[in-house]
N, C-alpha and C positions, 0 to 999 in steps of 0.2 A: 716434896712438893713439885719438884721439876718433873717427876715421872707423871704426875697428875696433869701438869701443864702440857707435857708432850702428848699425852694421850688425849687430852682435850683438843689440842691443835690437830691431831690426826683425825679425830672424829669430826671436827669442823671441816677440815679439808675433804674428807670422805663424803660428808653431807653435801658440800658445795659441788664436789665432782658428780655425785648422784643427781643433784638438781640439774646441773649442766647437761648431763647425759639425758635426763628426762625432756629438757627443752629441745635438744637436738633430735631426740626420737620423735617428739611432736612435730617439729618442722619436716622431718623426713616423711612422716606419715601424711602430712598435708600435701607435700610434693608428689608423693606416690598417688594420692587420690586425684590430684590435678592431671598427672600423667595418664592415669587410667581413664579419666573423663576424656581427655584429648585423644587417647587411643580409640575409645569407643566412637567418637565423632569421626575420626579418620576412617575407621572400619566402615561406618555407615556410608560415608562419601564414596569409599572404594567400592562398596557393593553397588551403589548407584551407578558408578562408572562402568563396572563390569556388566550389569544388566543392560545398560545402554549399548555397550559394545556387543553384547550377545544379540540384541535386537537388530543392530546394523548388520551383523554377520548373517543373520537369518534373512534379512531383506535382500542382501547381496546374493545369497544363495538362491533365493527365489527368482531374482532377476536373471541370474546366470542360467537357471534351469529353463527359463522361457526363451522362445525363439525371438531373435531380434527383429525379424520381418514383421511379426505381429505388432510390435511396438511402433515400427516404421509405418505400418498401415494405419494404426490408430492416429499417429501424428499427422499423416496425410489427410485423414478424414477430418481431423480438427482444423487443418489449414483450409480445406474446402468449405467447411461450415463457417469459418471466420470470413472467408471471401464472400460467401452469400450474405452474411450479416452486414458486411461492409457495403455491398451493393444496395441492400434494403435501406440502410442508413442514408446513402446518397440520394436515393429515390425520395425518402421521407424529407431530407433537407431541401431538395428541389421543389417538392410540392408545398412545403412550408414557405419557401421564398415566393412562389407564385401566389400563395394565399395571402402573404403579406402585401405583395404588390397590388393584388386585387383589393384588399381592404384599404390600402393607401389611396387608390383611385376613387373608391366609393366615398371615402372621407373628404377628399379634395372636391369632388363633385358636390357633396352635401354642403360643404362650407361655401362654395361659390353660389349655390342655390340660396343659402341663407343670406349672403350678402346682397344678392339681387332682390330678394323679397324685402329685406330691410331698406334698401335704397328705394324700392317702389313704395313702401309704406311711408318713408320720409317725404317723398315727393307728393304723395297724396295728402298728407297731413299739412304740408307747407303750401299746398295748392300751386305747385310748380309743374311746368311741363317738362317731360323727360327729353333729354337731348337727342338729336337725330342720330340714328345709327347708320354709319356709312356702308 
């Protein structure tokens, strides 16, 4: 019976060992899948960086191939246009200020006229004489 007992123990140990190996194999497979997923994401990001780098290199090559004086001329033209726009804005602000001042004078005159008419109407209703004007 001891031989049966020993062989039973060996079979049980072998079975446990196989089960543990299966669990380890499963965990290794899961980790490998995760690493493959991360590797794919990394490669996608790397491809994006590489394509961005290539675009920048192409733009630099185009800028280097162009004459710098053309760019300088374009910048000078832009400065002149900005100066013209600035002058036009100043003229518009001045005309706006003049227009505001004009409307303020019209409003003040209208209010004074309304007060004079109101005072005349009150004097007429109350049958009073207007004071003498010096």
